[in-house]
C-alpha positions as a Markdown table, in Angstrom:
| # | Residue | x | y | z |
|---|---|---|---|---|
| 1 | Met | 38.4 | 1.6 | -51.1 |
| 2 | Asn | 38.6 | 4.0 | -48.1 |
| 3 | Ser | 37.7 | 2.1 | -44.9 |
| 4 | Asp | 36.4 | 5.4 | -43.4 |
| 5 | Phe | 33.8 | 5.6 | -46.1 |
| 6 | Leu | 32.6 | 2.1 | -45.1 |
| 7 | Arg | 32.5 | 3.1 | -41.4 |
| 8 | Ser | 30.3 | 6.0 | -42.3 |
| 9 | Leu | 28.0 | 3.7 | -44.3 |
| 10 | Ile | 27.8 | 1.4 | -41.2 |
| 11 | Ala | 27.1 | 4.3 | -38.9 |
| 12 | Leu | 24.3 | 5.5 | -41.3 |
| 13 | Ser | 22.7 | 2.1 | -41.3 |
| 14 | Gln | 22.7 | 2.1 | -37.5 |
| 15 | Glu | 21.6 | 5.7 | -36.8 |
| 16 | Gly | 19.1 | 6.1 | -39.7 |
| 17 | Ser | 20.0 | 9.8 | -40.3 |
| 18 | Ile | 22.9 | 11.8 | -41.6 |
| 19 | Val | 22.9 | 14.0 | -38.5 |
| 20 | Arg | 23.0 | 11.2 | -36.0 |
| 21 | Ala | 25.6 | 9.3 | -38.0 |
| 22 | Ala | 27.7 | 12.4 | -38.1 |
| 23 | Gln | 27.4 | 12.8 | -34.3 |
| 24 | Ser | 28.3 | 9.1 | -33.7 |
| 25 | Gln | 31.5 | 9.6 | -35.7 |
| 26 | Gly | 32.4 | 13.1 | -34.5 |
| 27 | Leu | 32.0 | 14.5 | -38.0 |
| 28 | Thr | 29.8 | 17.1 | -39.8 |
| 29 | Pro | 26.7 | 16.0 | -41.7 |
| 30 | Thr | 28.4 | 17.4 | -44.9 |
| 31 | Ala | 31.4 | 15.1 | -44.3 |
| 32 | Ile | 29.1 | 12.1 | -44.0 |
| 33 | Ser | 27.2 | 13.0 | -47.2 |
| 34 | Gln | 30.5 | 13.4 | -49.1 |
| 35 | Arg | 31.8 | 10.1 | -47.9 |
| 36 | Ile | 28.6 | 8.3 | -48.9 |
| 37 | Lys | 28.7 | 10.0 | -52.3 |
| 38 | Ala | 32.3 | 9.1 | -52.9 |
| 39 | Leu | 31.6 | 5.5 | -51.9 |
| 40 | Glu | 28.6 | 5.3 | -54.3 |
| 41 | Glu | 30.8 | 6.6 | -57.1 |
| 42 | Gln | 33.4 | 3.9 | -56.4 |
| 43 | Val | 30.9 | 1.0 | -56.4 |
| 44 | Gly | 28.8 | 2.5 | -59.2 |
| 45 | Cys | 25.4 | 2.4 | -57.7 |
| 46 | Cys | 23.1 | 4.2 | -55.2 |
| 47 | Leu | 23.5 | 2.9 | -51.6 |
| 48 | Thr | 21.1 | 5.2 | -49.7 |
| 49 | Ile | 17.7 | 6.6 | -50.1 |
| 50 | Arg | 16.1 | 9.5 | -48.2 |
| 51 | Ser | 12.6 | 9.3 | -46.6 |
| 52 | Gly | 11.8 | 12.6 | -44.9 |
| 53 | Lys | 14.4 | 13.2 | -42.3 |
| 54 | Thr | 15.6 | 9.5 | -42.2 |
| 55 | Val | 18.0 | 7.8 | -44.5 |
| 56 | Gln | 17.8 | 4.1 | -45.3 |
| 57 | Leu | 20.1 | 1.8 | -47.2 |
| 58 | Thr | 19.0 | 0.6 | -50.7 |
| 59 | Glu | 19.0 | -3.1 | -51.6 |
| 60 | Ala | 22.5 | -2.6 | -52.9 |
| 61 | Gly | 23.6 | -0.9 | -49.6 |
| 62 | Gln | 22.1 | -3.8 | -47.6 |
| 63 | Arg | 24.0 | -6.3 | -49.7 |
| 64 | Ile | 27.4 | -4.7 | -49.2 |
| 65 | Leu | 26.9 | -4.0 | -45.5 |
| 66 | Pro | 28.1 | -7.3 | -44.1 |
| 67 | His | 31.1 | -7.2 | -46.4 |
| 68 | Ala | 31.8 | -3.7 | -45.1 |
| 69 | Arg | 31.8 | -4.9 | -41.5 |
| 70 | Gln | 34.0 | -7.8 | -42.5 |
| 71 | Leu | 36.6 | -5.5 | -44.1 |
| 72 | Ile | 36.5 | -3.2 | -41.0 |
| 73 | Arg | 37.1 | -6.2 | -38.7 |
| 74 | Ala | 39.9 | -7.4 | -40.9 |
| 75 | Glu | 41.6 | -4.0 | -40.8 |
| 76 | Gln | 41.3 | -3.8 | -37.0 |
| 77 | Asn | 42.8 | -7.4 | -36.8 |
| 78 | Leu | 45.7 | -6.3 | -38.9 |
| 79 | Ile | 46.4 | -3.3 | -36.7 |
| 80 | Asn | 46.1 | -5.4 | -33.5 |
| 81 | Gly | 48.6 | -7.9 | -35.0 |
| 82 | Leu | 51.1 | -5.2 | -35.7 |
| 83 | Asn | 50.8 | -3.5 | -32.3 |
| 84 | Gln | 50.5 | -6.2 | -29.7 |
| 85 | Asp | 51.9 | -4.2 | -26.8 |
| 86 | Arg | 49.5 | -1.3 | -27.2 |
| 87 | Ile | 45.8 | -1.8 | -27.3 |
| 88 | Ser | 44.2 | 0.7 | -29.7 |
| 89 | Gly | 41.1 | 1.2 | -31.8 |
| 90 | Gln | 37.4 | 1.5 | -31.0 |
| 91 | Leu | 35.3 | -0.9 | -29.0 |
| 92 | Glu | 31.6 | -0.8 | -29.6 |
| 93 | Leu | 30.2 | -2.0 | -26.3 |
| 94 | Gly | 26.5 | -2.6 | -25.4 |
| 95 | Val | 25.7 | -2.1 | -21.7 |
| 96 | Ile | 22.5 | -2.6 | -19.6 |
| 97 | Ser | 21.5 | 0.2 | -17.3 |
| 98 | Thr | 22.7 | -1.2 | -14.0 |
| 99 | Ala | 26.1 | -1.9 | -15.4 |
| 100 | Met | 26.2 | 1.5 | -17.1 |
| 101 | Thr | 25.9 | 3.3 | -13.7 |
| 102 | Gly | 27.7 | 0.6 | -11.7 |
| 103 | Met | 30.9 | -1.0 | -13.0 |
| 104 | Ile | 31.4 | 0.9 | -16.3 |
| 105 | Pro | 32.5 | 4.3 | -14.7 |
| 106 | Gly | 35.1 | 2.6 | -12.6 |
| 107 | Ala | 36.4 | 0.6 | -15.6 |
| 108 | Leu | 36.6 | 3.7 | -17.8 |
| 109 | Asn | 38.5 | 5.6 | -15.0 |
| 110 | Leu | 41.1 | 2.7 | -14.9 |
| 111 | Leu | 41.3 | 2.8 | -18.7 |
| 112 | Gln | 42.2 | 6.5 | -18.7 |
| 113 | Asn | 45.1 | 5.8 | -16.4 |
| 114 | Glu | 46.6 | 3.3 | -18.8 |
| 115 | Ser | 48.8 | 4.0 | -21.7 |
| 116 | His | 46.6 | 2.3 | -24.3 |
| 117 | Asp | 44.7 | 4.1 | -27.0 |
| 118 | Leu | 41.4 | 2.3 | -26.7 |
| 119 | Asp | 38.2 | 4.3 | -27.4 |
| 120 | Val | 35.1 | 2.6 | -25.8 |
| 121 | Lys | 31.8 | 3.7 | -27.3 |
| 122 | Leu | 28.9 | 2.8 | -25.1 |
| 123 | His | 25.5 | 1.7 | -26.4 |
| 124 | Pro | 22.6 | 1.4 | -23.8 |
| 125 | Gly | 19.8 | -1.1 | -24.1 |
| 126 | Thr | 18.1 | -4.0 | -22.6 |
| 127 | Ser | 19.7 | -7.4 | -22.6 |
| 128 | Lys | 17.5 | -8.7 | -25.4 |
| 129 | Gln | 18.1 | -5.7 | -27.6 |
| 130 | Leu | 21.9 | -5.8 | -27.1 |
| 131 | Tyr | 22.0 | -9.5 | -27.7 |
| 132 | Asn | 20.2 | -9.1 | -31.1 |
| 133 | Arg | 22.6 | -6.3 | -32.0 |
| 134 | Leu | 25.6 | -8.6 | -31.2 |
| 135 | Leu | 24.0 | -11.3 | -33.4 |
| 136 | Ser | 23.9 | -8.8 | -36.3 |
| 137 | Asp | 27.5 | -7.7 | -35.7 |
| 138 | Asp | 26.4 | -4.1 | -34.8 |
| 139 | Leu | 28.4 | -4.4 | -31.6 |
| 140 | Asp | 31.7 | -5.9 | -30.7 |
| 141 | Ala | 30.7 | -7.1 | -27.2 |
| 142 | Ile | 27.9 | -6.7 | -24.7 |
| 143 | Ile | 27.4 | -6.6 | -20.9 |
| 144 | Ile | 24.0 | -8.1 | -20.2 |
| 145 | Ser | 22.0 | -10.3 | -17.9 |
| 146 | Ala | 22.7 | -14.0 | -18.7 |
| 147 | Pro | 19.9 | -15.2 | -21.0 |
| 148 | Pro | 17.3 | -17.8 | -20.0 |
| 149 | Phe | 18.6 | -20.1 | -22.7 |
| 150 | Ser | 21.8 | -21.9 | -23.8 |
| 151 | Leu | 24.1 | -19.7 | -25.8 |
| 152 | Pro | 25.4 | -20.8 | -29.2 |
| 153 | Lys | 28.9 | -22.2 | -29.4 |
| 154 | Glu | 30.0 | -19.2 | -31.4 |
| 155 | Phe | 30.0 | -17.0 | -28.3 |
| 156 | Lys | 32.6 | -16.5 | -25.5 |
| 157 | Val | 31.2 | -15.7 | -22.1 |
| 158 | Gly | 32.8 | -14.0 | -19.1 |
| 159 | Val | 30.9 | -13.8 | -15.8 |
| 160 | Ile | 31.3 | -10.3 | -14.3 |
| 161 | Thr | 28.9 | -10.4 | -11.3 |
| 162 | Gln | 26.5 | -12.8 | -9.6 |
| 163 | Glu | 23.6 | -11.0 | -7.8 |
| 164 | Pro | 21.2 | -12.7 | -5.5 |
| 165 | Leu | 17.5 | -11.8 | -5.5 |
| 166 | Cys | 16.2 | -9.7 | -2.6 |
| 167 | Phe | 12.8 | -8.7 | -1.2 |
| 168 | Ile | 12.6 | -5.0 | -0.5 |
| 169 | Ser | 9.9 | -2.9 | 1.3 |
| 170 | Ala | 9.7 | 0.6 | 2.8 |
| 171 | Lys | 10.7 | 0.7 | 6.5 |
| 172 | Gly | 7.5 | 0.4 | 8.6 |
| 173 | Ser | 5.3 | -0.9 | 5.8 |
| 174 | Leu | 5.3 | -4.4 | 7.3 |
| 175 | Pro | 5.6 | -5.6 | 10.9 |
| 176 | Glu | 9.3 | -5.2 | 11.8 |
| 177 | His | 9.4 | -8.5 | 13.7 |
| 178 | Leu | 8.7 | -10.4 | 10.5 |
| 179 | Trp | 11.7 | -8.9 | 8.8 |
| 180 | Lys | 13.8 | -9.6 | 11.8 |
| 181 | Lys | 12.6 | -13.2 | 11.8 |
| 182 | Ala | 13.5 | -13.5 | 8.2 |
| 183 | Asp | 17.0 | -12.1 | 9.1 |
| 184 | Thr | 19.0 | -10.6 | 6.4 |
| 185 | Lys | 19.7 | -13.7 | 4.4 |
| 186 | Leu | 17.8 | -16.9 | 3.7 |
| 187 | Thr | 16.9 | -19.5 | 1.2 |
| 188 | Lys | 13.2 | -19.1 | 1.6 |
| 189 | Leu | 10.8 | -16.7 | 3.3 |
| 190 | Pro | 9.0 | -17.5 | 6.6 |
| 191 | Pro | 5.3 | -18.4 | 6.1 |
| 192 | Glu | 4.1 | -15.4 | 8.2 |
| 193 | Leu | 6.0 | -13.0 | 6.0 |
| 194 | Ile | 4.6 | -14.6 | 2.8 |
| 195 | Ile | 1.0 | -14.1 | 4.2 |
| 196 | Glu | 1.8 | -10.4 | 4.7 |
| 197 | Leu | 3.3 | -10.0 | 1.3 |
| 198 | Arg | 0.3 | -11.5 | -0.4 |
| 199 | Gln | -1.8 | -8.6 | 0.9 |
| 200 | Lys | 0.5 | -5.9 | -0.3 |
| 201 | Pro | 0.8 | -4.4 | -3.9 |
| 202 | Phe | 3.7 | -6.0 | -5.8 |
| 203 | Ile | 6.0 | -3.9 | -8.0 |
| 204 | Arg | 7.1 | -6.5 | -10.5 |
| 205 | Tyr | 10.5 | -6.6 | -12.4 |
| 206 | Asp | 9.4 | -6.8 | -16.0 |
| 207 | Gln | 8.8 | -10.5 | -16.9 |
| 208 | Arg | 10.0 | -9.9 | -20.4 |
| 209 | Ala | 13.4 | -8.9 | -19.0 |
| 210 | Trp | 15.9 | -11.7 | -18.6 |
| 211 | Gly | 16.5 | -10.8 | -15.0 |
| 212 | Gly | 12.7 | -10.5 | -14.5 |
| 213 | Lys | 12.2 | -14.1 | -15.5 |
| 214 | Leu | 14.2 | -15.1 | -12.5 |
| 215 | Val | 11.8 | -13.3 | -10.2 |
| 216 | Thr | 8.8 | -15.0 | -11.9 |
| 217 | Gln | 10.5 | -18.3 | -11.6 |
| 218 | Phe | 11.2 | -17.8 | -7.8 |
| 219 | Leu | 7.6 | -16.8 | -7.1 |
| 220 | Arg | 6.3 | -19.8 | -9.1 |
| 221 | Asp | 8.7 | -22.3 | -7.5 |
| 222 | His | 7.8 | -21.1 | -4.0 |
| 223 | Lys | 4.1 | -20.9 | -4.7 |
| 224 | Ile | 4.0 | -17.2 | -3.7 |
| 225 | Ser | 1.0 | -15.4 | -5.3 |
| 226 | Val | 1.2 | -11.6 | -5.5 |
| 227 | His | -1.1 | -8.7 | -6.3 |
| 228 | Asp | 0.7 | -6.9 | -9.2 |
| 229 | Phe | 0.6 | -3.1 | -8.9 |
| 230 | Cys | 2.8 | -2.3 | -11.9 |
| 231 | Glu | 5.6 | -3.8 | -13.9 |
| 232 | Leu | 8.9 | -2.0 | -14.8 |
| 233 | Asp | 12.2 | -2.8 | -16.4 |
| 234 | Ala | 14.1 | -0.1 | -14.5 |
| 235 | Leu | 15.5 | -1.4 | -11.1 |
| 236 | Glu | 16.3 | 2.1 | -9.9 |
| 237 | Ala | 12.6 | 3.2 | -10.5 |
| 238 | Ile | 11.4 | 0.1 | -8.7 |
| 239 | Thr | 13.4 | 0.9 | -5.6 |
| 240 | Val | 12.1 | 4.5 | -5.6 |
| 241 | Leu | 8.5 | 3.3 | -5.8 |
| 242 | Val | 9.0 | 0.8 | -3.0 |
| 243 | Asn | 10.7 | 3.5 | -0.9 |
| 244 | Ser | 7.5 | 5.6 | -1.3 |
| 245 | Asp | 5.6 | 2.7 | 0.3 |
| 246 | Leu | 3.6 | 1.9 | -2.9 |
| 247 | Gly | 4.3 | -1.8 | -2.7 |
| 248 | Phe | 7.1 | -4.3 | -2.2 |
| 249 | Ala | 9.4 | -5.9 | -4.8 |
| 250 | Leu | 11.7 | -8.8 | -5.5 |
| 251 | Ile | 14.8 | -7.7 | -7.5 |
| 252 | Pro | 18.4 | -8.5 | -8.1 |
| 253 | Asp | 20.7 | -7.0 | -5.4 |
| 254 | Trp | 22.7 | -5.3 | -8.0 |
| 255 | Gln | 26.2 | -3.9 | -7.4 |
| 256 | Gly | 24.9 | -0.3 | -7.3 |
| 257 | Pro | 24.9 | 2.6 | -6.9 |
| 258 | Trp | 21.3 | 2.5 | -5.7 |
| 259 | Pro | 19.3 | 5.7 | -5.6 |
| 260 | Glu | 20.2 | 8.0 | -2.7 |
| 261 | Gly | 17.9 | 8.5 | 0.3 |
| 262 | Leu | 16.4 | 5.0 | 0.4 |
| 263 | Asp | 15.2 | 3.6 | 3.7 |
| 264 | Leu | 14.3 | 0.0 | 2.9 |
| 265 | Asn | 14.0 | -3.4 | 4.6 |
| 266 | Lys | 15.9 | -5.9 | 2.6 |
| 267 | Val | 15.9 | -9.7 | 2.7 |
| 268 | Thr | 18.5 | -11.5 | 0.5 |
| 269 | Ile | 17.6 | -14.9 | -1.1 |
| 270 | Thr | 20.8 | -16.9 | -0.9 |
| 271 | Asp | 19.6 | -19.8 | -3.2 |
| 272 | Thr | 22.2 | -19.6 | -6.0 |
| 273 | Arg | 19.7 | -21.0 | -8.5 |
| 274 | Tyr | 18.1 | -17.5 | -8.6 |
| 275 | Tyr | 21.2 | -15.4 | -8.9 |
| 276 | Arg | 21.2 | -12.9 | -11.8 |
| 277 | Lys | 24.5 | -13.2 | -13.7 |
| 278 | Thr | 25.9 | -10.2 | -15.5 |
| 279 | Ile | 28.1 | -11.4 | -18.3 |
| 280 | Leu | 30.4 | -10.0 | -20.9 |
| 281 | Leu | 29.5 | -11.6 | -24.2 |
| 282 | Arg | 31.3 | -11.6 | -27.6 |
| 283 | Lys | 31.7 | -13.8 | -30.6 |
| 284 | Ile | 34.7 | -16.1 | -30.6 |
| 285 | Ser | 35.6 | -15.0 | -34.1 |
| 286 | Thr | 35.8 | -11.3 | -33.2 |
| 287 | Ala | 38.9 | -9.4 | -34.3 |
| 288 | Lys | 38.8 | -7.3 | -31.2 |
| 289 | Glu | 39.3 | -10.1 | -28.6 |
| 290 | Thr | 42.5 | -8.5 | -27.3 |
| 291 | Ala | 40.7 | -5.2 | -26.5 |
| 292 | Ile | 37.6 | -7.0 | -25.1 |
| 293 | Ser | 39.7 | -9.3 | -22.8 |
| 294 | Tyr | 41.7 | -6.2 | -21.6 |
| 295 | Phe | 38.4 | -4.4 | -20.8 |
| 296 | Glu | 37.1 | -7.5 | -19.1 |
| 297 | Lys | 40.1 | -7.4 | -16.7 |
| 298 | Leu | 39.3 | -3.8 | -15.9 |
| 299 | Leu | 35.7 | -4.8 | -15.1 |
| 300 | Asn | 37.0 | -7.5 | -12.7 |
| 301 | Ser | 39.5 | -5.3 | -11.0 |
| 302 | Pro | 39.3 | -5.2 | -7.2 |
| 303 | Gln | 39.5 | -1.4 | -7.5 |
| 304 | Ile | 35.9 | -1.1 | -8.8 |
| 305 | Arg | 34.3 | -3.8 | -6.7 |
């Protein structure tokens, strides 16, 4: 059985259409259709069904899907075992937005300068979405915010960054002496500043996001009531709204880059209980551990810090 046919079936299950599956594999839609047809002839049953412009797997297709993934992993494991000095193959990597614009470009630049033949395919998403895709073996590894629960023992975790929370407001939106009194780093806010903040609109980091749960926990622990103006899961958008003096926010002080042209007051919360950890997560049983560990070293390189 041709493993390329199985890869096309997996791509089709993920993308939901012949066209998108072809784009993800760098092939033509005709080539994908031919591969699926050849695979169906080999197994002797229909594996896909069309519904308008979308394509779904039949019950038979769903049954062989986990076995197809297992065969692909076994093939990659064999290749890795034969070629230990050269890291090759494709790494399906899920990445949250702040890491996508922050650490990922630097790591990929370092990768291009190496002699390895590793193709990293990036998949954007929220931490929860990417975690669920890792659970179902759709991805090899993910870079996400650490979840608000204990991870199963089947996972291996690498901490990439630890980001403190910080209060931000537009320059001039609050009395300057209060920000100076708070200084630039602290474990809790001065009471006078808390009183001022309670009177301002609060642009909340989405409470459903794992990083947003830290914000909610901090406010609850310190008995700070706020007047919600809006709730977003995009840190870059939150900073732009704050910079426009539409409210203040409490967000992770992420590695960056932050949007250009910001003029903000910032007070960093140094209490480590509220640090957002960005982690690289994969299953211990993965056949691509060599490639993942290598990419993890690139992420931790001083050249991209």
